[in-house]
C-alpha positions in Angstrom: 37.5 17.9 30.3 34.5 16.4 28.5 34.0 17.2 24.7 31.2 19.5 25.7 33.4 21.4 28.1 36.2 21.7 25.5 33.6 23.3 23.1 32.5 25.8 25.7 36.0 26.7 27.0 37.1 29.1 24.2 34.3 31.6 24.9 35.2 31.7 28.6 38.9 32.0 27.9 38.3 34.9 25.5 36.2 36.7 28.1 39.0 36.4 30.7 41.6 37.4 28.1 39.9 40.5 27.0 38.9 41.7 30.4 42.3 41.1 32.0 44.4 42.7 29.2 42.1 45.8 29.3 42.3 46.0 33.1 38.6 45.5 33.7 37.3 45.5 37.3 37.5 42.0 38.6 33.8 41.8 39.5 33.0 42.0 35.8 34.8 38.6 35.1 32.6 35.5 34.7 33.6 34.0 38.0 30.3 32.2 38.5 30.6 30.4 35.2 34.2 29.5 36.0 33.1 28.0 39.4 30.4 25.9 37.7 32.9 24.5 35.2 35.5 23.8 37.9 32.9 21.9 40.0 32.1 19.8 37.0 35.7 18.9 36.2 38.3 16.9 38.2 41.3 18.5 36.6 42.8 22.0 36.6 43.4 22.3 32.8 40.9 25.2 32.5 42.7 27.2 35.2 46.0 26.7 33.5 44.5 27.8 30.2 43.2 31.0 31.9 46.6 31.6 33.4 48.2 31.4 29.9 45.5 33.8 28.5 46.0 36.4 31.2 49.1 36.7 33.4 51.2 34.6 31.1 49.8 36.2 27.9 52.6 37.3 25.6 51.1 40.9 25.4 51.0 41.0 29.3 54.5 39.7 29.7 55.8 42.3 27.2 53.6 45.1 28.5 52.7 44.3 32.1 49.6 45.7 33.8 49.5 47.1 37.3 51.2 44.9 39.9 48.3 45.4 42.3 45.8 44.5 39.6 47.6 41.2 38.8 48.0 40.4 42.4 44.3 40.8 43.1 43.4 38.8 40.0 45.6 35.8 41.0 44.3 35.9 44.5 40.8 35.7 43.2 41.7 32.9 40.8 43.3 30.9 43.7 40.3 31.5 45.8 38.0 30.0 43.1 40.3 27.0 42.8 40.5 26.3 46.5 36.7 26.5 46.8 36.5 23.5 44.5 39.7 21.5 44.6 41.6 20.5 47.8 45.0 20.1 46.1 46.8 23.4 45.5 47.8 24.3 41.9 51.5 25.1 42.0 51.5 27.2 38.8 49.0 29.7 40.4 51.1 30.1 43.6 54.3 30.5 41.6 52.8 33.2 39.5 51.5 35.0 42.7 55.0 34.7 44.3 56.5 36.5 41.2 54.0 39.3 41.5 54.5 39.7 45.3 58.2 40.2 44.6 57.6 42.9 42.0 57.6 46.6 42.7 54.5 48.7 41.9 55.2 51.6 39.6 53.3 54.8 38.8 52.6 53.5 35.2 51.2 50.3 33.8 49.8 49.0 30.6 46.3 48.2 29.3 45.8 46.4 26.0 42.6 46.3 23.9 41.9 43.5 21.4 40.1 45.0 18.4 37.6 43.0 16.2 40.1 43.3 13.3 42.6 41.3 15.2 44.8 44.3 16.0 45.8 45.2 19.5 46.1 48.7 21.0 48.5 48.8 24.0 48.7 51.9 26.1 51.1 53.0 28.9 49.0 54.9 31.4 49.1 56.3 34.9 47.9 54.1 37.7 46.2 57.1 39.3 43.0 58.7 38.0 44.5 62.2 38.6 48.2 62.5 38.0 50.4 65.6 37.3 47.3 67.7 37.7 45.3 66.1 34.9 43.0 63.2 34.2 44.3 62.9 30.6 46.8 60.1 31.5 44.2 57.4 31.6 41.6 56.1 29.1 37.9 56.7 29.8 34.8 55.0 28.6 33.9 57.9 26.2 36.9 56.9 24.0 35.7 53.3 23.9 32.3 54.4 22.7 33.9 56.6 20.1 36.0 53.7 18.8 32.9 51.5 18.6 31.2 54.1 16.5 34.3 54.5 14.3 34.6 50.8 13.6 30.9 50.7 12.5 31.3 53.9 10.4 34.8 53.7 8.8 33.8 55.9 5.9 34.0 58.9 8.2 37.8 58.3 8.5 39.1 56.3 5.6 41.5 58.3 3.4 40.6 61.5 5.3 42.5 64.0 7.5 41.2 63.6 11.1 41.8 66.0 13.9 41.1 64.7 17.4 40.6 67.1 20.3 41.8 66.1 23.7 43.4 62.8 22.7 44.6 61.9 26.2 46.3 58.5 26.3 45.6 58.0 22.6 43.3 55.0 22.5 40.7 56.4 20.1 43.2 57.7 17.6 45.3 54.6 17.6 42.3 52.3 17.2 41.0 54.4 14.3 44.5 54.5 12.6 44.7 50.7 12.8 41.2 49.9 11.7 39.8 52.8 9.7 42.9 53.8 7.6 42.8 57.6 7.6 45.2 59.5 5.4 46.4 61.7 8.2 45.6 61.6 11.9 46.4 64.6 14.1 46.3 63.9 17.9 46.1 66.9 20.1 46.1 67.9 23.7 47.3 70.8 25.8 49.0 69.2 28.9 52.8 68.7 28.4 52.8 65.4 30.4 49.8 64.1 28.4 51.6 64.9 25.2 54.8 63.2 26.3 52.9 60.0 27.2 50.8 60.2 24.0 53.9 60.3 21.8 55.2 57.3 23.6 52.0 55.3 23.1 52.0 56.2 19.4 55.5 54.8 19.0 54.6 51.8 21.2 51.9 50.9 18.7 54.2 50.9 15.7 53.5 54.4 14.2 56.0 57.0 13.2 55.6 60.6 14.3 55.6 63.1 11.4 56.5 66.7 12.1 53.7 69.3 11.8 54.0 70.5 8.2 51.7 71.7 5.4 49.2 69.0 4.3 49.7 67.1 1.1 53.4 66.1 1.7 54.3 62.4 1.4 53.7 60.4 4.5 56.6 58.7 6.3 55.1 55.2 5.6 52.7 55.0 2.7 51.0 51.9 4.1 50.1 53.7 7.4 48.5 57.0 8.1 50.6 60.1 8.6 50.5 60.6 12.3 51.1 64.0 14.0 50.8 65.4 17.5 49.9 69.0 18.2 49.8 71.0 21.4 46.4 72.6 21.3 45.0 74.8 24.0 41.4 75.6 23.2 41.6 79.0 25.0 44.7 80.1 23.1 44.6 78.6 19.7 44.2 81.0 16.8 42.2 80.7 13.6 45.3 80.5 11.3 46.7 77.6 13.5 43.4 75.7 13.1 43.1 76.3 9.4 46.6 74.9 8.9 45.4 71.4 10.0 42.8 71.3 7.1 40.8 68.5 8.7 38.0 66.6 6.9 36.8 65.2 10.2 37.1 66.5 13.8 36.4 64.2 16.7 36.4 64.4 20.5 35.6 62.1 23.4 35.1 63.0 27.0 35.3 66.8 26.3 31.8 67.8 27.3 32.6 68.6 30.9 31.6 71.9 32.5 33.8 74.7 31.1 35.4 72.5 28.3 32.6 71.2 26.1 31.8 74.6 24.6 35.4 75.3 23.9 35.9 72.0 22.1 32.8 72.6 20.0 34.0 76.1 19.0 37.5 74.8 18.1 35.9 72.1 16.0 33.7 74.5 14.1 36.7 76.9 13.4 38.9 74.0 12.3 36.3 72.9 9.7 35.7 76.3 8.2 38.3 76.0 5.5 37.0 72.5 4.5 33.6 71.5 3.4 34.2 68.0 1.9 31.0 65.9 2.2 31.2 62.3 3.4 29.7 59.9 0.9 26.0 59.8 1.5 26.2 62.4 4.2 26.6 66.1 4.7 29.7 68.2 4.7 32.8 67.5 6.8 31.7 67.7 10.5 32.4 66.7 14.0 31.6 63.8 16.3 31.7 64.4 20.0 31.2 61.8 22.7 30.6 63.4 26.0 31.4 62.1 29.4 35.0 61.8 30.7 36.0 60.8 34.2 32.7 62.0 35.6 30.4 59.6 33.7 29.8 57.4 30.6 30.2 58.6 27.1 26.9 58.8 25.2 26.1 59.5 21.6 22.9 58.9 19.7 24.9 57.1 16.9 26.4 54.6 19.4 25.1 51.2 20.3 24.7 50.7 24.1 25.2 47.3 25.8 22.1 45.1 26.0 21.7 42.0 28.1 23.4 39.1 26.4 25.7 41.2 24.3 29.2 39.7 24.0 31.7 42.5 24.8 34.6 43.0 22.5 36.1 46.0 24.3 36.2 46.4 28.0 36.9 49.3 30.4 37.2 49.5 34.1 36.0 52.5 36.0 39.5 53.9 36.4 42.9 52.9 37.5 42.4 54.3 41.0 39.4 52.1 41.7 39.4 48.9 43.8 40.3 46.1 41.3 37.7 43.9 42.9 35.1 46.5 42.2 34.0 47.2 45.8 33.5 50.9 44.9 30.4 51.6 42.8 30.7 53.3 39.5 28.1 54.8 37.2 30.2 54.0 34.1 29.2 51.1 31.9 31.5 48.1 32.1 31.3 46.8 28.5 31.4 48.3 25.1 30.5 45.7 22.5 32.2 46.1 19.1 30.6 44.2 16.2 
């Protein structure tokens, strides 16, 4: 590589790394830029670096993504190499051979690199709908909520946060790692979702505290007290909600027909016993980001991607989509975090 190419390579590598670990659709990768750089270089150093930042990444090796996804990614990488160089690159074919010998499972991992340097890794279903629920995967609404949270940490720092419809747990785990709440209460109603949620919390290094009266000492004073509650919006009672004593209630992807109104009512009831104002803001309140599997999350306080924005968090349309992106989706493909 020339000195100029060396200087430009880190940005391209970061783009491949973030997209691959988060399971972005392959059409969102900067393939054209890669081809241009390959045509201007006689060696395969850049491809080997991409291999190390993706398939051979330590996070990927420890928490592997979908076998089908990795296979499609390597096939595309080989295609780009062969379009420019006549000589095959053994390392790419060896990696593909390993993947072809692997067995596809019903669960896989996605990892998100946060601006703070932290990583959130989730074990999710490889199907959009599984066990009768869409709560076993992460949707774009959660990514928008995390973007807002990182830009507004005062809404969470040293506060008790109740999240409605936590799903796979991405929003809460990112907030716990970056915004430092005092207590974070994940909640959902589906038993399979709650089982996976508990596993993801432990996977990211947090201890689960039992549901108990607020104010008791956390299990780890350097980390938030983390709890999981089974919360059915149609059955929950006022006393159950008041026991949480939240300062902040959040929800992402709950504004679907027949569910958004229930989530809003639960949030209002949960906040009735508390009226602690945020510094420079009004009393304790809710933040809801609509749009689950059916569409993108939108909130007036969130930044939306603009041309030229460098994405820091990525999301693909859903685990059931074609990894090469042949099926269209109305969901945004990047959520920049600054």
